[in-house]
N, C-alpha and C positions, 0 to 999 in steps of 0.2 A: 562590528562587521566581521572581524577575523573569527570570532567565536562562532558565528553562523556559517561562514564558508568552510571552516574546519569540520563542522558537523556533517556536511554533505560529502566532504572529500575523504574522510578517514575510515580506517578499518579498525578491528579490535586488537587488543594487546599490542604486539610490536609490528602489526600490519604485515605479517609474513605472507598472507594470502595475496594481498595487493602487490607485494614485491615479486612473488612467484608468477603472478599474471604478466607483469612486465618482462620477466626473464624468460619464461617458458611459453607463454601464449602469444605475446605480441610479435616475436620474430617470425611466427608462422603467418602465412597469408592465405585467405580463402579466395579461390579463383572461380569464376563462373565460366563453364564450358558451354558455349552456345551450340545448339543443334541446328543444322541447316536443312533447307528444303522442307520447312514446316510452315503451315499456313498461320501467319501471325497478323493477318489483317484485322482480327479481333482478339484483343488480349484481356483476359479477365483474371484478376488476382483474388477475387472474392472467396471467402470461406464461410462456413457455418460453424459457430462456436456456441455450445449450450443452447442451440436452437435459434440463435440470432445471427443474421447475416452481417458480416463485416466486409469492408472493401478490400482488406488485405490481411495476411496472417501476421500482423504486427500490432500490438496493443501497448497501452501505457500502464505499467504496474504501479502499485501503491507506493507513494513517496510522502512521508509525513511533513507537515509544517511548511508547505510550499510558499507561503507568504514571506518566509524568511529569505527566499530567493527572488521573489517578484511581488509587487504590491497586489496584483490580481490573483496570484496563487492558483489554487485549484480551479477556480472559475475559468481562468484563461485556458488551463489545460483541457477542461471539459469542452470549451468552445472549439479548441483546435481539433480535438478528437471528433467532434460533430462535423467539422468542416471537411475532414478526410474520410469520414464514415467508418471509424473504428471504435474500439472500446477503451474505456478508462476505468481503472480500479481505484476507488476512493479510499484513502487511509482513514481508519478510525481517529487517528491523530491529526486530522486535517485542520488547517486554520481557516477553512470555510465550512459551513455546516452541510449536512446531508441534503437539506432542502435547497440551500443556496446553489450548490453545484448542479443539482437536477434542474433548477430554474435556469441556470446559465446555459445548460445544454439544450433544453427544450425551447428557450426563447430565441435561439439562433435560427436564422432562415434556412440554413443548410439542412439537407436530409441525411438520415443515417445517424450513427452514433449510439453507443450503448454504455450504460453505467453499471458497474459491479461494485459491491461493498466489501472492503477488507475488514475483518472483525477480529479483535482480541477477545478472549473470554476472561472477563473480570471476576475478581473474587465476589463482587456484588452481582449475583446472577440476574436480578431484576434490571440492573443497569445494562447488562449485556443484552437482555431481551428488548429493552427499550430502544437500543440502537438498531436491532434487527427489525423491530416493528416499524420504526421510522423509515428505514430503507425500503421495506416492502410497500409502505404507504406512498412513498415518493415515486416508486416505479423502478427501482433498481432490479436487475434481472438475475442476479446470483449473489451468493455470499461466499467469500474466500476466508477461511478460518486460519489464522496464523498459529502454528503449533511449535515453532522453533524458538520461541522467546519466553520460556518459563522464568528466566532471568535475563537481563540485558548483558551481552558480552562486554567485557571491560574495555571500554574505549578510552585509552590512556590520555589522549589529547583532551577529550571531554572532561576527564577527571582533573587534569591540570588547569583547564580553563573554567572549571566549576560551571559547566554548561547549563544554561537555562535560556528560555525564550526571551526575546526583547519585551520590555514592559508593555508595549502597545499591541502585542499579539497574545493569542491564547488558542488552545485546542477548542474549536468552536462547537463541537458536539456535546460539550459538557458545561454545566452551570457553575459548579463550585470551584474555588481556586485550586483545591487539591487535585481535582480530576481534570481541570482544564490546563494543568501544568503552568500555573501563573502565580505560584507562591513566591514570596520574596527571597527565602533562604533555604537552600538544600544542603547546608553544611559544606564540608570540604570535598564532597563527591560530585560526580556528574549528576545534575538534577534529574536527567531522564532515567538514570539507573535507580535513583531513589523512587521516582514515580513508578517504575515497573515493579520494584520490590514491594511497594505499598499497595498497588492496585491490581496487578495482573495475577491470574491464578497460576501458581507454580506446580500444582498437583494435577495438571491436565492429563486425562487419559481418554481412551476410546469411549468410555461411558459418557464423557462430556459431549463428544460428537453426536452420539445417539440422542442425548438429551436435547441438543440444539436442533437436530433434524425434526424432532417431534413438535417443535414450536415454529416451524416455518414451512411455507409452500415453495420456497425458492430452492434451486439447486445449491447444495453445500459442497464446496470444494476445499480440500485440505491443502494449505499453503505452507511451504517450508520443508518438504520432504526431500532429502538429499540422496537417499538410497532406497531403491525399489523393494529391497528385502524387508524393509520396515512395514510394508503394506501386505505382505504375502499371507499373513494369517487373517486378514480382514477383507 
Protein backbone atom coordinates (compact mmCIF):
# COMPACT_ATOMS: atom_id res chain seq x y z
CA UNK A 1 0.00 0.00 0.00
CA UNK A 2 2.86 2.40 0.83
CA UNK A 3 4.35 1.71 -2.58
CA UNK A 4 1.11 2.84 -4.22
CA UNK A 5 0.55 5.94 -2.06
CA UNK A 6 4.12 7.14 -2.61
CA UNK A 7 3.60 6.91 -6.38
CA UNK A 8 0.75 9.45 -6.21
CA UNK A 9 2.47 11.74 -3.70
CA UNK A 10 6.01 12.09 -4.93
CA UNK A 11 7.94 14.40 -7.29
CA UNK A 12 11.16 13.63 -9.21
CA UNK A 13 14.74 13.70 -7.91
CA UNK A 14 14.89 15.46 -4.50
CA UNK A 15 11.36 16.83 -4.91
CA UNK A 16 12.55 20.45 -5.06
CA UNK A 17 9.53 21.55 -7.09
CA UNK A 18 7.19 20.14 -4.48
CA UNK A 19 9.14 21.84 -1.69
CA UNK A 20 9.15 25.17 -3.54
CA UNK A 21 5.39 24.92 -3.96
CA UNK A 22 4.94 24.72 -0.20
CA UNK A 23 7.45 27.50 0.51
CA UNK A 24 6.63 30.02 -2.20
CA UNK A 25 3.11 29.28 -3.44
CA UNK A 26 1.13 28.07 -0.44
CA UNK A 27 1.78 31.18 1.72
CA UNK A 28 -0.03 33.24 -0.88
CA UNK A 29 -3.80 33.15 -1.00
CA UNK A 30 -6.14 33.90 -3.84
CA UNK A 31 -9.09 36.03 -2.88
CA UNK A 32 -12.32 36.49 -4.80
CA UNK A 33 -13.40 40.10 -4.99
CA UNK A 34 -17.18 40.18 -5.50
CA UNK A 35 -18.77 42.80 -7.70
CA UNK A 36 -21.94 44.32 -6.36
CA UNK A 37 -25.14 45.50 -7.99
CA UNK A 38 -24.93 42.82 -10.65
CA UNK A 39 -27.89 40.73 -11.67
CA UNK A 40 -27.03 37.26 -10.33
CA UNK A 41 -30.53 35.83 -10.43
CA UNK A 42 -29.20 33.44 -13.10
CA UNK A 43 -25.62 32.17 -12.76
CA UNK A 44 -24.02 30.19 -15.58
CA UNK A 45 -20.44 28.87 -15.33
CA UNK A 46 -20.65 26.84 -18.53
CA UNK A 47 -17.95 27.10 -21.20
CA UNK A 48 -17.27 25.64 -24.62
CA UNK A 49 -14.03 23.66 -24.92
CA UNK A 50 -13.05 22.12 -28.26
CA UNK A 51 -16.63 22.52 -29.40
CA UNK A 52 -18.11 20.71 -26.40
CA UNK A 53 -20.19 22.45 -23.75
CA UNK A 54 -19.01 21.92 -20.17
CA UNK A 55 -20.80 22.98 -17.02
CA UNK A 56 -17.73 24.79 -15.69
CA UNK A 57 -14.13 25.66 -16.60
CA UNK A 58 -12.80 22.83 -14.44
CA UNK A 59 -11.95 19.37 -15.81
CA UNK A 60 -10.20 16.22 -14.61
CA UNK A 61 -6.75 15.72 -16.12
CA UNK A 62 -5.19 12.37 -16.92
CA UNK A 63 -3.98 10.39 -13.92
CA UNK A 64 -2.54 6.94 -14.49
CA UNK A 65 -3.45 3.72 -12.70
CA UNK A 66 -6.37 5.04 -10.67
CA UNK A 67 -7.42 1.61 -9.41
CA UNK A 68 -4.36 1.77 -7.18
CA UNK A 69 -6.24 4.51 -5.30
CA UNK A 70 -9.79 3.10 -5.47
CA UNK A 71 -11.25 -0.20 -6.71
CA UNK A 72 -13.53 1.55 -9.24
CA UNK A 73 -10.69 3.71 -10.55
CA UNK A 74 -11.28 5.57 -13.79
CA UNK A 75 -14.86 4.37 -14.17
CA UNK A 76 -15.82 6.16 -10.96
CA UNK A 77 -14.05 9.32 -12.13
CA UNK A 78 -15.98 9.17 -15.41
CA UNK A 79 -19.30 8.84 -13.60
CA UNK A 80 -18.41 11.78 -11.37
CA UNK A 81 -17.55 13.97 -14.37
CA UNK A 82 -20.79 12.95 -16.06
CA UNK A 83 -22.74 13.85 -12.91
CA UNK A 84 -21.37 17.41 -12.87
CA UNK A 85 -21.26 17.84 -16.64
CA UNK A 86 -17.56 18.32 -17.19
CA UNK A 87 -14.71 16.59 -19.04
CA UNK A 88 -12.33 13.81 -18.09
CA UNK A 89 -9.04 13.04 -19.81
CA UNK A 90 -8.31 9.32 -19.71
CA UNK A 91 -4.69 8.24 -19.34
CA UNK A 92 -3.26 5.72 -21.79
CA UNK A 93 -1.95 4.03 -18.64
CA UNK A 94 -5.40 3.62 -17.12
CA UNK A 95 -6.35 0.54 -15.13
CA UNK A 96 -9.74 0.62 -16.88
CA UNK A 97 -9.96 0.29 -20.64
CA UNK A 98 -10.93 2.98 -23.13
CA UNK A 99 -14.21 1.18 -23.72
CA UNK A 100 -14.97 0.53 -20.03
CA UNK A 101 -14.60 4.20 -19.16
CA UNK A 102 -16.82 5.34 -22.02
CA UNK A 103 -19.42 2.75 -20.97
CA UNK A 104 -19.31 4.06 -17.39
CA UNK A 105 -19.93 7.59 -18.59
CA UNK A 106 -22.66 6.82 -21.11
CA UNK A 107 -24.52 4.41 -18.83
CA UNK A 108 -24.96 7.09 -16.19
CA UNK A 109 -28.45 8.67 -16.15
CA UNK A 110 -26.94 12.15 -15.80
CA UNK A 111 -26.64 14.47 -18.79
CA UNK A 112 -23.41 16.07 -19.93
CA UNK A 113 -19.87 14.85 -19.58
CA UNK A 114 -17.10 14.58 -22.18
CA UNK A 115 -14.19 12.16 -22.53
CA UNK A 116 -10.80 13.06 -23.96
CA UNK A 117 -7.92 10.63 -24.58
CA UNK A 118 -4.38 11.22 -23.35
CA UNK A 119 -1.90 9.51 -25.64
CA UNK A 120 1.78 8.63 -25.50
CA UNK A 121 3.51 7.98 -28.79
CA UNK A 122 4.98 4.51 -28.52
CA UNK A 123 7.97 3.18 -30.39
CA UNK A 124 5.46 0.77 -31.91
CA UNK A 125 3.51 3.17 -34.12
CA UNK A 126 0.79 0.64 -34.94
CA UNK A 127 0.16 0.28 -31.23
CA UNK A 128 -0.14 4.06 -30.97
CA UNK A 129 -2.63 4.14 -33.82
CA UNK A 130 -4.63 1.30 -32.32
CA UNK A 131 -5.19 3.33 -29.14
CA UNK A 132 -6.17 6.32 -31.25
CA UNK A 133 -8.64 4.30 -33.33
CA UNK A 134 -10.20 2.75 -30.25
CA UNK A 135 -10.72 6.20 -28.73
CA UNK A 136 -12.31 7.47 -31.93
CA UNK A 137 -14.59 4.45 -32.20
CA UNK A 138 -15.65 4.71 -28.58
CA UNK A 139 -16.64 8.37 -28.95
CA UNK A 140 -13.83 10.33 -27.32
CA UNK A 141 -13.84 13.96 -28.45
CA UNK A 142 -10.13 14.88 -28.57
CA UNK A 143 -6.65 13.44 -28.15
CA UNK A 144 -4.04 15.05 -25.90
CA UNK A 145 -0.50 13.98 -26.86
CA UNK A 146 2.00 13.97 -24.01
CA UNK A 147 5.33 15.37 -25.23
CA UNK A 148 7.25 15.93 -21.99
CA UNK A 149 8.05 12.30 -21.19
CA UNK A 150 10.68 11.04 -23.66
CA UNK A 151 12.14 9.49 -20.53
CA UNK A 152 10.61 9.31 -17.09
CA UNK A 153 12.00 11.74 -14.52
CA UNK A 154 14.00 10.01 -11.82
CA UNK A 155 11.46 9.43 -9.08
CA UNK A 156 13.84 8.46 -6.28
CA UNK A 157 11.23 6.95 -3.97
CA UNK A 158 9.96 4.78 -6.82
CA UNK A 159 13.52 3.61 -7.42
CA UNK A 160 13.98 2.82 -3.72
CA UNK A 161 10.65 0.98 -3.63
CA UNK A 162 11.28 -0.73 -6.99
CA UNK A 163 7.83 0.48 -7.89
CA UNK A 164 5.51 -1.77 -9.86
CA UNK A 165 1.76 -2.23 -9.89
CA UNK A 166 0.06 -4.67 -7.52
CA UNK A 167 -0.26 -8.12 -9.06
CA UNK A 168 -4.06 -7.86 -9.40
CA UNK A 169 -3.83 -4.72 -11.56
CA UNK A 170 -2.58 -3.91 -15.04
CA UNK A 171 -2.72 -1.15 -17.64
CA UNK A 172 -5.98 -2.27 -19.18
CA UNK A 173 -5.51 -0.89 -22.68
CA UNK A 174 -2.78 -3.43 -23.46
CA UNK A 175 -2.72 -7.22 -23.72
CA UNK A 176 0.91 -8.27 -23.26
CA UNK A 177 2.61 -8.30 -19.84
CA UNK A 178 5.36 -5.97 -21.05
CA UNK A 179 2.97 -3.29 -22.32
CA UNK A 180 0.39 -3.65 -19.55
CA UNK A 181 3.07 -3.01 -16.91
CA UNK A 182 2.47 -6.36 -15.25
CA UNK A 183 5.82 -8.13 -15.50
CA UNK A 184 7.20 -9.69 -12.34
CA UNK A 185 10.68 -8.17 -12.22
CA UNK A 186 12.01 -4.76 -13.28
CA UNK A 187 15.38 -5.12 -11.59
CA UNK A 188 16.59 -2.53 -9.10
CA UNK A 189 14.97 0.43 -10.84
CA UNK A 190 11.49 1.91 -10.83
CA UNK A 191 9.37 -0.41 -12.93
CA UNK A 192 7.68 2.55 -14.59
CA UNK A 193 11.04 4.04 -15.60
CA UNK A 194 11.96 0.72 -17.21
CA UNK A 195 8.57 0.62 -18.94
CA UNK A 196 8.98 4.12 -20.41
CA UNK A 197 12.54 3.45 -21.57
CA UNK A 198 11.43 0.26 -23.31
CA UNK A 199 8.16 1.40 -24.84
CA UNK A 200 7.83 5.18 -25.26
CA UNK A 201 9.37 7.03 -28.21
CA UNK A 202 12.29 9.19 -26.98
CA UNK A 203 12.98 10.76 -30.40
CA UNK A 204 9.65 12.60 -30.55
CA UNK A 205 9.59 15.65 -32.86
CA UNK A 206 7.07 17.87 -34.64
CA UNK A 207 7.10 15.37 -37.50
CA UNK A 208 5.44 12.86 -35.19
CA UNK A 209 2.65 15.31 -34.39
CA UNK A 210 2.10 15.86 -38.11
CA UNK A 211 2.03 12.08 -38.64
CA UNK A 212 -0.53 11.63 -35.87
CA UNK A 213 -2.81 14.37 -37.21
CA UNK A 214 -2.93 12.62 -40.57
CA UNK A 215 -4.41 9.55 -38.91
CA UNK A 216 -7.27 11.07 -36.97
CA UNK A 217 -10.31 13.27 -37.37
CA UNK A 218 -10.11 14.30 -33.70
CA UNK A 219 -8.58 17.56 -32.47
CA UNK A 220 -4.94 16.97 -31.47
CA UNK A 221 -3.70 18.97 -28.48
CA UNK A 222 -0.09 18.96 -27.32
CA UNK A 223 0.19 18.27 -23.59
CA UNK A 224 3.22 19.09 -21.44
CA UNK A 225 4.36 22.45 -22.86
CA UNK A 226 5.84 24.63 -20.10
CA UNK A 227 7.08 27.56 -22.18
CA UNK A 228 5.15 29.29 -24.96
CA UNK A 229 8.39 30.05 -26.80
CA UNK A 230 8.64 26.38 -27.68
CA UNK A 231 5.56 26.79 -29.86
CA UNK A 232 6.46 30.02 -31.65
CA UNK A 233 7.98 28.44 -34.77
CA UNK A 234 4.98 26.17 -35.22
